[in-house]
A tleap script that builds the chain and sets N, CA, C and O, in Angstrom:
source leaprc.protein.ff14SB
mol = sequence {
  NMET ASP ASN ALA ASP PHE PHE MET GLY LEU
  ALA GLN GLN ALA LEU TRP ILE THR ALA LEU
  ALA ALA ALA PRO ILE LEU LEU PRO ALA LEU
  ILE GLY GLY VAL ILE ILE GLY MET ILE GLN
  ALA ALA THR SER ILE ASN GLU GLN THR VAL
  SER PHE VAL PRO LYS LEU ILE ILE VAL MET
  ALA THR LEU ALA LEU PHE GLY GLY SER ILE
  LEU LEU LEU LEU THR ASP PHE THR ARG GLU
  ILE PHE GLU ARG ILE PRO ASP MET LEU CARG
}
set mol.1.N position { 0.753 -1.323 -0.015 }
set mol.1.CA position { 0.173 -0.142 -0.152 }
set mol.1.C position { 0.986 1.159 -0.060 }
set mol.1.O position { 1.959 1.247 0.689 }
set mol.2.N position { 0.557 2.182 -0.851 }
set mol.2.CA position { 1.403 3.424 -1.021 }
set mol.2.C position { 0.930 4.371 -0.047 }
set mol.2.O position { -0.116 4.216 0.583 }
set mol.3.N position { 1.775 5.438 0.084 }
set mol.3.CA position { 1.466 6.451 1.104 }
set mol.3.C position { 0.091 7.176 1.061 }
set mol.3.O position { -0.590 7.550 2.016 }
set mol.4.N position { -0.160 7.287 -0.283 }
set mol.4.CA position { -1.559 8.161 -0.499 }
set mol.4.C position { -2.714 7.383 -0.132 }
set mol.4.O position { -3.609 7.944 0.501 }
set mol.5.N position { -2.816 6.190 -0.436 }
set mol.5.CA position { -3.826 5.193 -0.061 }
set mol.5.C position { -3.789 5.223 1.602 }
set mol.5.O position { -4.821 5.399 2.250 }
set mol.6.N position { -2.642 5.056 2.148 }
set mol.6.CA position { -2.796 4.933 3.580 }
set mol.6.C position { -3.368 6.186 4.296 }
set mol.6.O position { -4.165 6.109 5.231 }
set mol.7.N position { -2.800 7.573 3.675 }
set mol.7.CA position { -3.309 8.698 4.393 }
set mol.7.C position { -4.853 9.013 3.988 }
set mol.7.O position { -5.597 9.676 4.712 }
set mol.8.N position { -5.220 8.485 2.807 }
set mol.8.CA position { -6.694 8.638 2.341 }
set mol.8.C position { -7.496 7.701 3.396 }
set mol.8.O position { -8.582 8.087 3.829 }
set mol.9.N position { -7.003 6.603 3.754 }
set mol.9.CA position { -7.673 5.648 4.755 }
set mol.9.C position { -7.651 6.371 6.178 }
set mol.9.O position { -8.666 6.347 6.874 }
set mol.10.N position { -6.721 6.887 6.520 }
set mol.10.CA position { -6.451 7.585 7.811 }
set mol.10.C position { -7.378 8.684 7.898 }
set mol.10.O position { -7.980 8.894 8.952 }
set mol.11.N position { -7.556 9.458 6.798 }
set mol.11.CA position { -8.620 10.573 7.266 }
set mol.11.C position { -9.696 10.199 7.073 }
set mol.11.O position { -10.489 10.720 7.857 }
set mol.12.N position { -10.305 9.271 6.129 }
set mol.12.CA position { -11.571 8.670 6.078 }
set mol.12.C position { -11.722 8.189 7.626 }
set mol.12.O position { -12.644 8.651 8.299 }
set mol.13.N position { -10.909 7.360 8.118 }
set mol.13.CA position { -11.350 6.684 9.554 }
set mol.13.C position { -11.376 8.163 10.618 }
set mol.13.O position { -12.264 8.310 11.458 }
set mol.14.N position { -10.513 8.952 10.457 }
set mol.14.CA position { -10.653 10.303 11.265 }
set mol.14.C position { -12.002 10.835 11.307 }
set mol.14.O position { -12.557 11.110 12.371 }
set mol.15.N position { -12.520 10.981 10.204 }
set mol.15.CA position { -13.687 11.791 9.890 }
set mol.15.C position { -14.747 10.786 10.394 }
set mol.15.O position { -15.654 11.375 10.982 }
set mol.16.N position { -14.881 9.644 10.349 }
set mol.16.CA position { -15.810 8.774 11.034 }
set mol.16.C position { -15.570 8.579 12.548 }
set mol.16.O position { -16.504 8.060 13.160 }
set mol.17.N position { -14.495 8.904 13.227 }
set mol.17.CA position { -14.065 8.723 14.618 }
set mol.17.C position { -14.808 10.026 15.060 }
set mol.17.O position { -15.578 10.024 16.020 }
set mol.18.N position { -14.569 11.013 14.396 }
set mol.18.CA position { -14.971 12.447 14.643 }
set mol.18.C position { -16.563 12.460 14.740 }
set mol.18.O position { -17.146 12.972 15.696 }
set mol.19.N position { -17.195 11.873 13.704 }
set mol.19.CA position { -18.723 11.861 13.662 }
set mol.19.C position { -19.168 10.791 14.829 }
set mol.19.O position { -20.250 11.052 15.357 }
set mol.20.N position { -18.607 9.836 15.216 }
set mol.20.CA position { -18.997 8.871 16.262 }
set mol.20.C position { -18.884 9.693 17.634 }
set mol.20.O position { -19.800 9.683 18.456 }
set mol.21.N position { -17.540 10.496 17.842 }
set mol.21.CA position { -17.597 11.232 19.062 }
set mol.21.C position { -18.387 12.431 19.215 }
set mol.21.O position { -18.683 12.888 20.319 }
set mol.22.N position { -18.749 12.972 18.050 }
set mol.22.CA position { -19.931 14.216 18.148 }
set mol.22.C position { -21.155 14.010 18.301 }
set mol.22.O position { -21.872 14.775 18.947 }
set mol.23.N position { -21.621 12.811 17.653 }
set mol.23.CA position { -22.956 12.466 17.687 }
set mol.23.C position { -23.713 12.436 18.879 }
set mol.23.O position { -24.808 12.997 18.875 }
set mol.24.N position { -23.211 11.740 20.139 }
set mol.24.CA position { -23.887 11.688 21.197 }
set mol.24.C position { -24.123 12.721 21.829 }
set mol.24.O position { -24.994 12.704 22.699 }
set mol.25.N position { -23.388 13.895 21.539 }
set mol.25.CA position { -23.614 15.099 22.255 }
set mol.25.C position { -24.258 16.217 21.388 }
set mol.25.O position { -24.683 17.202 21.993 }
set mol.26.N position { -24.375 16.170 20.044 }
set mol.26.CA position { -24.959 16.955 19.259 }
set mol.26.C position { -26.371 16.523 18.942 }
set mol.26.O position { -27.183 17.299 18.436 }
set mol.27.N position { -26.613 15.424 19.210 }
set mol.27.CA position { -28.093 14.986 18.794 }
set mol.27.C position { -28.976 15.207 19.894 }
set mol.27.O position { -30.061 15.736 19.653 }
set mol.28.N position { -28.651 14.850 21.191 }
set mol.28.CA position { -29.664 15.462 22.310 }
set mol.28.C position { -29.569 16.856 22.256 }
set mol.28.O position { -30.605 17.407 22.626 }
set mol.29.N position { -28.738 17.547 21.944 }
set mol.29.CA position { -28.726 18.966 21.941 }
set mol.29.C position { -29.638 19.564 20.887 }
set mol.29.O position { -30.309 20.572 21.108 }
set mol.30.N position { -29.641 18.934 19.773 }
set mol.30.CA position { -30.538 19.240 18.677 }
set mol.30.C position { -31.907 19.102 19.041 }
set mol.30.O position { -32.723 20.019 18.948 }
set mol.31.N position { -32.182 17.853 19.494 }
set mol.31.CA position { -33.561 17.471 19.781 }
set mol.31.C position { -34.119 18.442 20.928 }
set mol.31.O position { -35.215 18.996 20.839 }
set mol.32.N position { -33.290 18.582 21.961 }
set mol.32.CA position { -33.684 19.759 22.972 }
set mol.32.C position { -33.864 20.965 22.508 }
set mol.32.O position { -34.761 21.642 23.009 }
set mol.33.N position { -33.076 21.488 21.477 }
set mol.33.CA position { -33.256 22.795 21.061 }
set mol.33.C position { -34.552 22.855 20.189 }
set mol.33.O position { -35.269 23.854 20.248 }
set mol.34.N position { -34.827 21.914 19.471 }
set mol.34.CA position { -35.998 21.928 18.701 }
set mol.34.C position { -37.287 22.014 19.619 }
set mol.34.O position { -38.273 22.714 19.391 }
set mol.35.N position { -37.098 21.183 20.680 }
set mol.35.CA position { -38.319 21.138 21.475 }
set mol.35.C position { -38.620 22.309 22.176 }
set mol.35.O position { -39.761 22.770 22.145 }
set mol.36.N position { -37.643 22.883 22.858 }
set mol.36.CA position { -37.443 24.184 23.570 }
set mol.36.C position { -37.880 25.366 22.426 }
set mol.36.O position { -38.534 26.338 22.805 }
set mol.37.N position { -37.529 25.240 21.187 }
set mol.37.CA position { -38.068 26.312 20.225 }
set mol.37.C position { -39.475 26.373 19.986 }
set mol.37.O position { -40.153 27.381 19.787 }
set mol.38.N position { -39.864 25.085 20.033 }
set mol.38.CA position { -41.506 24.861 19.626 }
set mol.38.C position { -42.227 25.299 21.173 }
set mol.38.O position { -43.367 25.757 21.099 }
set mol.39.N position { -41.726 25.199 22.287 }
set mol.39.CA position { -42.291 25.801 23.380 }
set mol.39.C position { -42.147 27.207 23.485 }
set mol.39.O position { -43.060 27.910 23.919 }
set mol.40.N position { -40.944 27.706 23.076 }
set mol.40.CA position { -40.870 29.238 22.841 }
set mol.40.C position { -41.779 30.035 21.694 }
set mol.40.O position { -42.056 31.234 21.703 }
set mol.41.N position { -42.149 29.088 20.755 }
set mol.41.CA position { -43.085 29.643 19.687 }
set mol.41.C position { -44.257 29.690 20.193 }
set mol.41.O position { -44.878 30.725 19.948 }
set mol.42.N position { -44.944 28.655 21.029 }
set mol.42.CA position { -46.225 28.419 21.723 }
set mol.42.C position { -46.304 29.556 22.355 }
set mol.42.O position { -47.158 30.417 22.142 }
set mol.43.N position { -45.395 29.613 23.181 }
set mol.43.CA position { -45.629 30.790 24.519 }
set mol.43.C position { -45.109 32.131 24.207 }
set mol.43.O position { -45.050 32.958 25.117 }
set mol.44.N position { -44.728 32.431 23.026 }
set mol.44.CA position { -43.903 33.802 22.803 }
set mol.44.C position { -43.038 34.372 23.836 }
set mol.44.O position { -42.929 35.547 24.187 }
set mol.45.N position { -42.416 33.272 24.278 }
set mol.45.CA position { -41.310 33.673 25.125 }
set mol.45.C position { -40.021 33.592 24.480 }
set mol.45.O position { -39.503 32.498 24.253 }
set mol.46.N position { -39.374 34.886 24.113 }
set mol.46.CA position { -38.200 34.976 23.407 }
set mol.46.C position { -36.850 35.417 23.918 }
set mol.46.O position { -35.976 35.997 23.273 }
set mol.47.N position { -36.827 35.046 25.181 }
set mol.47.CA position { -35.636 35.148 26.088 }
set mol.47.C position { -34.566 34.042 25.801 }
set mol.47.O position { -34.866 32.849 25.757 }
set mol.48.N position { -33.216 34.548 25.595 }
set mol.48.CA position { -32.176 33.633 24.871 }
set mol.48.C position { -31.992 32.627 25.933 }
set mol.48.O position { -31.937 31.431 25.647 }
set mol.49.N position { -31.878 33.118 27.325 }
set mol.49.CA position { -31.332 32.157 28.514 }
set mol.49.C position { -32.137 31.181 28.634 }
set mol.49.O position { -31.739 30.276 29.368 }
set mol.50.N position { -33.285 31.042 28.089 }
set mol.50.CA position { -34.664 29.979 28.359 }
set mol.50.C position { -34.245 28.839 27.449 }
set mol.50.O position { -34.405 27.677 27.821 }
set mol.51.N position { -33.641 29.169 26.107 }
set mol.51.CA position { -33.212 28.190 25.366 }
set mol.51.C position { -31.541 27.669 25.691 }
set mol.51.O position { -31.116 26.569 25.336 }
set mol.52.N position { -30.858 28.532 26.312 }
set mol.52.CA position { -29.361 28.024 26.604 }
set mol.52.C position { -29.355 27.217 27.662 }
set mol.52.O position { -28.829 26.109 27.554 }
set mol.53.N position { -29.885 27.590 28.758 }
set mol.53.CA position { -29.682 26.795 29.887 }
set mol.53.C position { -30.270 25.408 29.854 }
set mol.53.O position { -29.628 24.495 30.373 }
set mol.54.N position { -31.416 25.176 29.296 }
set mol.54.CA position { -31.728 23.534 29.023 }
set mol.54.C position { -30.795 22.922 28.175 }
set mol.54.O position { -30.416 21.789 28.471 }
set mol.55.N position { -30.358 23.474 27.171 }
set mol.55.CA position { -29.262 22.668 26.169 }
set mol.55.C position { -27.932 22.488 26.767 }
set mol.55.O position { -27.317 21.455 26.499 }
set mol.56.N position { -27.325 23.518 27.678 }
set mol.56.CA position { -26.483 23.272 28.519 }
set mol.56.C position { -26.609 22.188 29.442 }
set mol.56.O position { -25.781 21.284 29.558 }
set mol.57.N position { -27.696 22.305 30.113 }
set mol.57.CA position { -27.814 20.886 31.026 }
set mol.57.C position { -27.894 19.592 30.322 }
set mol.57.O position { -27.389 18.595 30.838 }
set mol.58.N position { -28.637 19.518 28.903 }
set mol.58.CA position { -28.570 18.379 28.102 }
set mol.58.C position { -27.396 17.947 27.647 }
set mol.58.O position { -27.145 16.747 27.534 }
set mol.59.N position { -26.429 19.053 27.291 }
set mol.59.CA position { -24.996 18.728 26.962 }
set mol.59.C position { -24.112 18.077 28.099 }
set mol.59.O position { -23.412 17.076 27.947 }
set mol.60.N position { -24.261 18.834 29.306 }
set mol.60.CA position { -23.535 18.357 30.466 }
set mol.60.C position { -24.073 16.858 30.844 }
set mol.60.O position { -23.269 16.062 31.331 }
set mol.61.N position { -25.232 16.529 30.653 }
set mol.61.CA position { -25.702 15.447 31.037 }
set mol.61.C position { -25.182 14.168 30.292 }
set mol.61.O position { -24.737 13.141 30.805 }
set mol.62.N position { -25.374 14.532 28.667 }
set mol.62.CA position { -24.874 13.721 27.794 }
set mol.62.C position { -23.337 13.441 27.885 }
set mol.62.O position { -22.854 12.360 27.549 }
set mol.63.N position { -22.588 14.516 28.376 }
set mol.63.CA position { -21.242 14.159 28.585 }
set mol.63.C position { -21.017 13.214 29.702 }
set mol.63.O position { -20.220 12.281 29.597 }
set mol.64.N position { -21.744 13.456 30.823 }
set mol.64.CA position { -21.503 12.613 32.077 }
set mol.64.C position { -22.055 11.172 31.517 }
set mol.64.O position { -21.465 10.258 32.093 }
set mol.65.N position { -22.815 10.802 30.759 }
set mol.65.CA position { -23.096 9.603 30.319 }
set mol.65.C position { -22.214 8.977 29.469 }
set mol.65.O position { -21.909 7.807 29.700 }
set mol.66.N position { -21.683 9.650 28.378 }
set mol.66.CA position { -21.261 9.046 27.175 }
set mol.66.C position { -19.621 9.509 27.210 }
set mol.66.O position { -18.804 9.051 26.411 }
set mol.67.N position { -19.359 10.262 28.021 }
set mol.67.CA position { -17.859 10.992 27.917 }
set mol.67.C position { -16.708 9.789 28.150 }
set mol.67.O position { -15.589 9.793 27.637 }
set mol.68.N position { -17.195 8.860 28.957 }
set mol.68.CA position { -15.965 7.901 29.164 }
set mol.68.C position { -15.776 7.004 27.705 }
set mol.68.O position { -14.689 6.614 27.278 }
set mol.69.N position { -16.902 6.812 27.155 }
set mol.69.CA position { -16.883 5.943 25.861 }
set mol.69.C position { -16.576 6.905 24.711 }
set mol.69.O position { -16.179 6.500 23.618 }
set mol.70.N position { -16.763 8.112 24.982 }
set mol.70.CA position { -15.986 9.034 23.695 }
set mol.70.C position { -14.567 9.084 23.963 }
set mol.70.O position { -13.829 9.138 22.979 }
set mol.71.N position { -14.079 9.075 25.052 }
set mol.71.CA position { -12.777 9.294 25.463 }
set mol.71.C position { -11.980 8.001 25.092 }
set mol.71.O position { -10.838 7.929 24.638 }
set mol.72.N position { -12.869 6.982 25.399 }
set mol.72.CA position { -12.107 5.454 24.945 }
set mol.72.C position { -12.018 5.301 23.639 }
set mol.72.O position { -11.097 4.652 23.145 }
set mol.73.N position { -13.043 5.928 22.853 }
set mol.73.CA position { -12.978 5.823 21.256 }
set mol.73.C position { -11.699 6.758 20.883 }
set mol.73.O position { -10.876 6.220 20.142 }
set mol.74.N position { -11.527 7.604 21.149 }
set mol.74.CA position { -10.617 8.443 20.977 }
set mol.74.C position { -9.074 8.048 21.108 }
set mol.74.O position { -8.199 8.130 20.245 }
set mol.75.N position { -8.983 7.599 22.414 }
set mol.75.CA position { -7.665 7.261 22.671 }
set mol.75.C position { -7.081 5.661 22.041 }
set mol.75.O position { -5.904 5.305 21.975 }
set mol.76.N position { -8.309 4.870 21.622 }
set mol.76.CA position { -7.904 3.678 20.834 }
set mol.76.C position { -7.558 4.232 19.287 }
set mol.76.O position { -6.628 3.753 18.638 }
set mol.77.N position { -8.273 5.114 18.868 }
set mol.77.CA position { -7.794 5.846 17.588 }
set mol.77.C position { -6.396 6.325 17.550 }
set mol.77.O position { -5.621 5.973 16.661 }
set mol.78.N position { -6.091 7.073 18.445 }
set mol.78.CA position { -4.760 7.626 18.666 }
set mol.78.C position { -3.551 6.600 19.004 }
set mol.78.O position { -2.385 6.690 18.621 }
set mol.79.N position { -4.115 5.635 19.793 }
set mol.79.CA position { -2.843 4.418 20.036 }
set mol.79.C position { -2.719 3.761 18.723 }
set mol.79.O position { -1.620 3.331 18.373 }
set mol.80.N position { -3.892 3.633 17.869 }
set mol.80.CA position { -3.493 3.016 16.552 }
set mol.80.C position { -2.934 3.778 15.504 }
set mol.80.O position { -2.355 3.236 14.563 }
set mol.81.N position { -3.070 5.012 15.605 }
set mol.81.CA position { -2.116 5.763 14.769 }
set mol.81.C position { -0.888 5.614 15.098 }
set mol.81.O position { -0.076 5.369 14.205 }
set mol.82.N position { -0.449 5.730 16.501 }
set mol.82.CA position { 0.999 5.772 16.689 }
set mol.82.C position { 1.544 4.306 16.745 }
set mol.82.O position { 2.711 4.087 17.069 }
set mol.83.N position { 0.762 3.420 16.456 }
set mol.83.CA position { 1.215 2.034 16.163 }
set mol.83.C position { 1.478 1.792 14.866 }
set mol.83.O position { 2.131 0.796 14.555 }
set mol.84.N position { 0.971 2.734 13.857 }
set mol.84.CA position { 1.173 2.608 12.638 }
set mol.84.C position { 2.345 3.418 12.201 }
set mol.84.O position { 2.725 3.270 11.039 }
set mol.85.N position { 2.890 4.153 12.885 }
set mol.85.CA position { 4.008 5.114 12.478 }
set mol.85.C position { 5.098 4.289 11.727 }
set mol.85.O position { 5.450 4.516 10.570 }
set mol.86.N position { 5.585 3.308 12.525 }
set mol.86.CA position { 6.617 2.578 11.884 }
set mol.86.C position { 6.399 1.980 10.559 }
set mol.86.O position { 7.328 1.838 9.763 }
set mol.87.N position { 5.303 1.661 10.331 }
set mol.87.CA position { 4.762 1.186 8.952 }
set mol.87.C position { 4.918 2.316 8.031 }
set mol.87.O position { 5.423 2.112 6.927 }
set mol.88.N position { 4.537 3.473 8.372 }
set mol.88.CA position { 4.706 4.804 7.411 }
set mol.88.C position { 6.139 4.925 7.175 }
set mol.88.O position { 6.422 5.314 6.041 }
set mol.89.N position { 7.211 4.667 8.037 }
set mol.89.CA position { 8.497 5.301 7.647 }
set mol.89.C position { 9.421 4.139 6.604 }
set mol.89.O position { 10.492 4.351 6.036 }
set mol.90.N position { 8.590 2.889 6.599 }
set mol.90.CA position { 9.367 2.002 5.620 }
set mol.90.C position { 9.194 2.366 4.085 }
set mol.90.O position { 9.780 1.708 3.225 }
savepdb mol mol.pdb
quit
């Protein structure tokens, strides 16, 4: 395998790992934001902190639940990259 294929595969894997790490945080925040937006539209409350604080709480709770698995995913990927370095130098 030449270096171009190696780096393309590495970039593809990095993008996939990024999506897997970001999705557990972004999806609940998105769903919470939509629900809060609908409630704000129904009640005509346009205060910015009403939408910010619940989303912040949702993100903090999601990080508390999934933070360990996200960290494990990122450390495994980093370890795999470091193990591939000798193969790149040949």
